[in-house]
NUNUKE-878427 format. One record per residue (C-alpha): residue number from 1; residue in three letters; x, y, z. Coordinates in Angstrom, 1 decimal, always signed. Last residue first. Layout:
<rs>
<r><k>NUM</k><r>Ala</r><u>X</u><v>Y</v><w>Z</w></r>
...
</rs>
This chain:
<rs>
<r><k>156</k><r>Trp</r><u>+3.5</u><v>-2.7</v><w>+25.1</w></r>
<r><k>155</k><r>Arg</r><u>+6.8</u><v>-2.4</v><w>+23.3</w></r>
<r><k>154</k><r>Tyr</r><u>+9.7</u><v>-1.0</v><w>+25.3</w></r>
<r><k>153</k><r>His</r><u>+11.5</u><v>-4.3</v><w>+25.1</w></r>
<r><k>152</k><r>Ala</r><u>+11.9</u><v>-3.8</v><w>+21.3</w></r>
<r><k>151</k><r>Phe</r><u>+14.4</u><v>-0.9</v><w>+22.0</w></r>
<r><k>150</k><r>Ala</r><u>+17.5</u><v>-2.9</v><w>+20.9</w></r>
<r><k>149</k><r>Arg</r><u>+15.7</u><v>-3.7</v><w>+17.6</w></r>
<r><k>148</k><r>Asn</r><u>+16.1</u><v>+0.0</v><w>+16.6</w></r>
<r><k>147</k><r>Ala</r><u>+18.4</u><v>-0.7</v><w>+13.6</w></r>
<r><k>146</k><r>Glu</r><u>+16.1</u><v>-3.6</v><w>+12.5</w></r>
<r><k>145</k><r>Ala</r><u>+13.0</u><v>-1.3</v><w>+12.5</w></r>
<r><k>144</k><r>Met</r><u>+14.8</u><v>+1.4</v><w>+10.6</w></r>
<r><k>143</k><r>Lys</r><u>+16.0</u><v>-1.2</v><w>+8.0</w></r>
<r><k>142</k><r>His</r><u>+12.4</u><v>-2.6</v><w>+7.6</w></r>
<r><k>141</k><r>Thr</r><u>+11.1</u><v>+0.9</v><w>+6.9</w></r>
<r><k>140</k><r>Asp</r><u>+13.9</u><v>+1.6</v><w>+4.5</w></r>
<r><k>139</k><r>Asp</r><u>+13.1</u><v>-1.7</v><w>+2.7</w></r>
<r><k>138</k><r>Arg</r><u>+9.4</u><v>-0.8</v><w>+2.4</w></r>
<r><k>137</k><r>Lys</r><u>+10.3</u><v>+2.7</v><w>+1.0</w></r>
<r><k>136</k><r>Lys</r><u>+12.7</u><v>+1.1</v><w>-1.5</w></r>
<r><k>135</k><r>Ile</r><u>+10.0</u><v>-1.3</v><w>-2.6</w></r>
<r><k>134</k><r>Thr</r><u>+7.7</u><v>+1.7</v><w>-3.2</w></r>
<r><k>133</k><r>Ala</r><u>+10.4</u><v>+3.6</v><w>-5.1</w></r>
<r><k>132</k><r>Gly</r><u>+11.0</u><v>+0.9</v><w>-7.7</w></r>
<r><k>131</k><r>Gln</r><u>+12.0</u><v>-2.8</v><w>-7.9</w></r>
<r><k>130</k><r>Glu</r><u>+10.7</u><v>-6.1</v><w>-6.5</w></r>
<r><k>129</k><r>Asn</r><u>+9.3</u><v>-7.3</v><w>-9.9</w></r>
<r><k>128</k><r>Ser</r><u>+5.7</u><v>-6.8</v><w>-8.7</w></r>
<r><k>127</k><r>Ala</r><u>+6.7</u><v>-3.3</v><w>-7.5</w></r>
<r><k>126</k><r>Asp</r><u>+8.1</u><v>-2.4</v><w>-10.9</w></r>
<r><k>125</k><r>Ile</r><u>+5.0</u><v>-3.6</v><w>-12.8</w></r>
<r><k>124</k><r>Phe</r><u>+2.7</u><v>-1.8</v><w>-10.4</w></r>
<r><k>123</k><r>Glu</r><u>+4.8</u><v>+1.4</v><w>-10.6</w></r>
<r><k>122</k><r>Ala</r><u>+4.7</u><v>+1.3</v><w>-14.4</w></r>
<r><k>121</k><r>Ala</r><u>+1.0</u><v>+0.7</v><w>-14.5</w></r>
<r><k>120</k><r>Leu</r><u>+0.4</u><v>+3.5</v><w>-12.0</w></r>
<r><k>119</k><r>Lys</r><u>+2.5</u><v>+6.0</v><w>-14.1</w></r>
<r><k>118</k><r>Glu</r><u>+0.7</u><v>+5.0</v><w>-17.3</w></r>
<r><k>117</k><r>Ala</r><u>-2.7</u><v>+5.4</v><w>-15.7</w></r>
<r><k>116</k><r>Met</r><u>-1.7</u><v>+8.8</v><w>-14.1</w></r>
<r><k>115</k><r>Ser</r><u>-0.9</u><v>+10.1</v><w>-17.6</w></r>
<r><k>114</k><r>Lys</r><u>+2.3</u><v>+11.2</v><w>-19.2</w></r>
<r><k>113</k><r>Gly</r><u>+5.2</u><v>+10.1</v><w>-17.1</w></r>
<r><k>112</k><r>Ala</r><u>+7.7</u><v>+11.1</v><w>-14.4</w></r>
<r><k>111</k><r>Arg</r><u>+7.0</u><v>+9.3</v><w>-11.1</w></r>
<r><k>110</k><r>Thr</r><u>+5.9</u><v>+11.5</v><w>-8.1</w></r>
<r><k>109</k><r>Thr</r><u>+2.2</u><v>+10.3</v><w>-8.5</w></r>
<r><k>108</k><r>Ala</r><u>+3.3</u><v>+6.6</v><w>-8.9</w></r>
<r><k>107</k><r>Ser</r><u>+5.4</u><v>+6.8</v><w>-5.7</w></r>
<r><k>106</k><r>Lys</r><u>+2.4</u><v>+8.2</v><w>-3.7</w></r>
<r><k>105</k><r>Leu</r><u>+0.0</u><v>+5.7</v><w>-5.2</w></r>
<r><k>104</k><r>Leu</r><u>+2.2</u><v>+2.7</v><w>-4.4</w></r>
<r><k>103</k><r>Trp</r><u>+3.0</u><v>+4.0</v><w>-0.9</w></r>
<r><k>102</k><r>Arg</r><u>-0.7</u><v>+4.5</v><w>+0.0</w></r>
<r><k>101</k><r>Leu</r><u>-1.5</u><v>+1.0</v><w>-1.4</w></r>
<r><k>100</k><r>Ala</r><u>+1.3</u><v>-0.6</v><w>+0.6</w></r>
<r><k>99</k><r>Leu</r><u>+0.4</u><v>+1.3</v><w>+3.8</w></r>
<r><k>98</k><r>Ser</r><u>-3.2</u><v>+0.2</v><w>+3.5</w></r>
<r><k>97</k><r>Thr</r><u>-2.2</u><v>-3.4</v><w>+3.0</w></r>
<r><k>96</k><r>Gly</r><u>+0.1</u><v>-3.3</v><w>+6.0</w></r>
<r><k>95</k><r>Arg</r><u>-2.5</u><v>-1.6</v><w>+8.1</w></r>
<r><k>94</k><r>Glu</r><u>-5.0</u><v>-4.4</v><w>+7.3</w></r>
<r><k>93</k><r>Pro</r><u>-2.3</u><v>-7.1</v><w>+7.9</w></r>
<r><k>92</k><r>Arg</r><u>-1.2</u><v>-5.7</v><w>+11.3</w></r>
<r><k>91</k><r>Val</r><u>+2.3</u><v>-4.4</v><w>+11.3</w></r>
<r><k>90</k><r>Glu</r><u>+4.8</u><v>-5.7</v><w>+13.8</w></r>
<r><k>89</k><r>Ile</r><u>+6.4</u><v>-3.2</v><w>+16.1</w></r>
<r><k>88</k><r>Pro</r><u>+9.8</u><v>-1.6</v><w>+16.3</w></r>
<r><k>87</k><r>Val</r><u>+10.2</u><v>+1.0</v><w>+19.0</w></r>
<r><k>86</k><r>Gln</r><u>+11.7</u><v>+4.4</v><w>+18.1</w></r>
<r><k>85</k><r>Tyr</r><u>+12.5</u><v>+5.8</v><w>+21.5</w></r>
<r><k>84</k><r>Thr</r><u>+11.6</u><v>+9.2</v><w>+22.9</w></r>
<r><k>83</k><r>Ala</r><u>+13.4</u><v>+10.2</v><w>+26.1</w></r>
<r><k>82</k><r>Gly</r><u>+11.8</u><v>+12.0</v><w>+29.0</w></r>
<r><k>81</k><r>Gly</r><u>+11.3</u><v>+8.8</v><w>+31.1</w></r>
<r><k>80</k><r>Val</r><u>+9.9</u><v>+6.7</v><w>+28.3</w></r>
<r><k>79</k><r>Arg</r><u>+8.1</u><v>+8.2</v><w>+25.3</w></r>
<r><k>78</k><r>Arg</r><u>+7.4</u><v>+5.7</v><w>+22.6</w></r>
<r><k>77</k><r>Pro</r><u>+7.7</u><v>+6.4</v><w>+18.9</w></r>
<r><k>76</k><r>Lys</r><u>+6.5</u><v>+3.7</v><w>+16.5</w></r>
<r><k>75</k><r>Val</r><u>+8.7</u><v>+1.8</v><w>+14.1</w></r>
<r><k>74</k><r>Glu</r><u>+7.5</u><v>-0.5</v><w>+11.4</w></r>
<r><k>73</k><r>Leu</r><u>+7.7</u><v>-4.2</v><w>+10.7</w></r>
<r><k>72</k><r>Leu</r><u>+6.1</u><v>-6.5</v><w>+8.1</w></r>
<r><k>71</k><r>Pro</r><u>+5.7</u><v>-4.0</v><w>+5.3</w></r>
<r><k>70</k><r>Thr</r><u>+3.4</u><v>-4.6</v><w>+2.3</w></r>
<r><k>69</k><r>Ala</r><u>+5.1</u><v>-3.6</v><w>-1.0</w></r>
<r><k>68</k><r>Asn</r><u>+5.7</u><v>-7.1</v><w>-2.3</w></r>
<r><k>67</k><r>Arg</r><u>+2.1</u><v>-8.2</v><w>-1.5</w></r>
<r><k>66</k><r>Val</r><u>+0.7</u><v>-5.0</v><w>-3.1</w></r>
<r><k>65</k><r>Ala</r><u>+2.8</u><v>-5.6</v><w>-6.3</w></r>
<r><k>64</k><r>Gln</r><u>+1.8</u><v>-9.3</v><w>-6.4</w></r>
<r><k>63</k><r>Glu</r><u>-1.9</u><v>-8.3</v><w>-6.2</w></r>
<r><k>62</k><r>Val</r><u>-1.4</u><v>-5.7</v><w>-8.9</w></r>
<r><k>61</k><r>Val</r><u>+0.4</u><v>-8.2</v><w>-11.2</w></r>
<r><k>60</k><r>Ser</r><u>-2.3</u><v>-10.8</v><w>-10.5</w></r>
<r><k>59</k><r>Val</r><u>-5.0</u><v>-8.3</v><w>-11.5</w></r>
<r><k>58</k><r>Pro</r><u>-3.1</u><v>-7.6</v><w>-14.8</w></r>
<r><k>57</k><r>Ser</r><u>-3.1</u><v>-11.2</v><w>-16.0</w></r>
<r><k>56</k><r>Lys</r><u>+0.4</u><v>-12.2</v><w>-17.0</w></r>
<r><k>55</k><r>Ala</r><u>+1.8</u><v>-11.7</v><w>-20.5</w></r>
<r><k>54</k><r>Gly</r><u>+3.1</u><v>-8.3</v><w>-20.1</w></r>
<r><k>53</k><r>Arg</r><u>+3.0</u><v>-4.8</v><w>-21.7</w></r>
<r><k>52</k><r>Gln</r><u>-0.5</u><v>-4.8</v><w>-23.2</w></r>
<r><k>51</k><r>Glu</r><u>-2.0</u><v>-6.3</v><w>-20.0</w></r>
<r><k>50</k><r>Ile</r><u>-0.3</u><v>-3.8</v><w>-17.9</w></r>
<r><k>49</k><r>Ile</r><u>-1.6</u><v>-1.0</v><w>-20.1</w></r>
<r><k>48</k><r>Asp</r><u>-5.1</u><v>-2.4</v><w>-19.8</w></r>
<r><k>47</k><r>Leu</r><u>-4.7</u><v>-2.5</v><w>-16.0</w></r>
<r><k>46</k><r>Ala</r><u>-3.6</u><v>+1.1</v><w>-15.9</w></r>
<r><k>45</k><r>Asp</r><u>-6.7</u><v>+2.1</v><w>-18.0</w></r>
<r><k>44</k><r>Tyr</r><u>-8.9</u><v>+0.2</v><w>-15.5</w></r>
<r><k>43</k><r>Ile</r><u>-7.3</u><v>+2.0</v><w>-12.6</w></r>
<r><k>42</k><r>Ile</r><u>-7.7</u><v>+5.5</v><w>-14.2</w></r>
<r><k>41</k><r>Ser</r><u>-11.2</u><v>+4.7</v><w>-15.4</w></r>
<r><k>40</k><r>Glu</r><u>-12.2</u><v>+3.6</v><w>-11.9</w></r>
<r><k>39</k><r>Ala</r><u>-10.8</u><v>+6.8</v><w>-10.4</w></r>
<r><k>38</k><r>Thr</r><u>-12.8</u><v>+8.9</v><w>-12.8</w></r>
<r><k>37</k><r>Ser</r><u>-16.0</u><v>+6.9</v><w>-12.1</w></r>
<r><k>36</k><r>Lys</r><u>-15.4</u><v>+7.4</v><w>-8.4</w></r>
<r><k>35</k><r>Lys</r><u>-15.4</u><v>+11.1</v><w>-8.4</w></r>
<r><k>34</k><r>Gly</r><u>-16.1</u><v>+11.7</v><w>-4.7</w></r>
<r><k>33</k><r>Arg</r><u>-13.8</u><v>+14.7</v><w>-4.4</w></r>
<r><k>32</k><r>Lys</r><u>-10.7</u><v>+12.5</v><w>-5.1</w></r>
<r><k>31</k><r>Met</r><u>-10.6</u><v>+8.8</v><w>-5.6</w></r>
<r><k>30</k><r>Ile</r><u>-7.2</u><v>+7.1</v><w>-5.6</w></r>
<r><k>29</k><r>Lys</r><u>-7.8</u><v>+5.4</v><w>-2.3</w></r>
<r><k>28</k><r>Asn</r><u>-11.4</u><v>+4.3</v><w>-3.2</w></r>
<r><k>27</k><r>Ile</r><u>-10.1</u><v>+2.8</v><w>-6.4</w></r>
<r><k>26</k><r>Leu</r><u>-7.3</u><v>+1.0</v><w>-4.6</w></r>
<r><k>25</k><r>Lys</r><u>-9.6</u><v>-0.4</v><w>-2.0</w></r>
<r><k>24</k><r>Ala</r><u>-11.9</u><v>-1.7</v><w>-4.8</w></r>
<r><k>23</k><r>Leu</r><u>-8.9</u><v>-3.1</v><w>-6.6</w></r>
<r><k>22</k><r>Thr</r><u>-7.9</u><v>-5.0</v><w>-3.4</w></r>
<r><k>21</k><r>Ala</r><u>-11.5</u><v>-6.4</v><w>-3.1</w></r>
<r><k>20</k><r>Asn</r><u>-11.6</u><v>-8.0</v><w>-6.6</w></r>
<r><k>19</k><r>Asn</r><u>-14.7</u><v>-8.8</v><w>-8.6</w></r>
<r><k>18</k><r>Tyr</r><u>-12.8</u><v>-7.9</v><w>-11.9</w></r>
<r><k>17</k><r>Lys</r><u>-15.4</u><v>-5.5</v><w>-13.3</w></r>
<r><k>16</k><r>Ala</r><u>-17.6</u><v>-4.7</v><w>-10.3</w></r>
<r><k>15</k><r>Glu</r><u>-15.4</u><v>-3.8</v><w>-7.5</w></r>
<r><k>14</k><r>Pro</r><u>-15.4</u><v>-6.0</v><w>-4.4</w></r>
<r><k>13</k><r>Phe</r><u>-17.8</u><v>-5.0</v><w>-1.5</w></r>
<r><k>12</k><r>Lys</r><u>-16.5</u><v>-4.3</v><w>+2.0</w></r>
<r><k>11</k><r>Glu</r><u>-18.7</u><v>-5.4</v><w>+4.9</w></r>
<r><k>10</k><r>Arg</r><u>-18.3</u><v>-3.0</v><w>+7.8</w></r>
<r><k>9</k><r>Lys</r><u>-16.0</u><v>-3.9</v><w>+10.5</w></r>
<r><k>8</k><r>Phe</r><u>-17.5</u><v>-4.1</v><w>+14.0</w></r>
<r><k>7</k><r>Val</r><u>-15.9</u><v>-2.0</v><w>+16.8</w></r>
<r><k>6</k><r>Arg</r><u>-16.3</u><v>-3.7</v><w>+20.1</w></r>
<r><k>5</k><r>Ala</r><u>-17.9</u><v>-1.6</v><w>+22.9</w></r>
<r><k>4</k><r>Arg</r><u>-15.9</u><v>-0.8</v><w>+26.0</w></r>
<r><k>3</k><r>Arg</r><u>-13.1</u><v>+1.7</v><w>+25.3</w></r>
<r><k>2</k><r>Pro</r><u>-14.5</u><v>+3.1</v><w>+22.0</w></r>
<r><k>1</k><r>Met</r><u>-12.1</u><v>+3.7</v><w>+19.2</w></r>
</rs>
């Protein structure tokens, strides 16, 4: 980041089928080696599986899963006088969403299942119901921040 000039955020376009910005971020996050059509097909297949399993709309399930997985606090190491303290800080909304998407994809990848679309669908459903590995990761992050609350005065 530059010290003087302001950084301007580029305009982010929503994805084509559902016109949703969160799904566009998710597609870009899952994409490997520039194969966007493959990433889109994985996400859309996962949304179809969610629609078959539940009654709610699949986009609202994904939105709820991301909302539930977003952390509010995290710890950041600060070096003070030769000692390193884990200082709890609040998470900015953009970083929280990015962490939630990263955790959802990581836990879906490690999940046992047949295809990536099925694993993603199962992880989205679990996260929207406040269950699963992603929610455990968020809770662990919050517990770490609570445990180190005594070092909050080192925040700057």
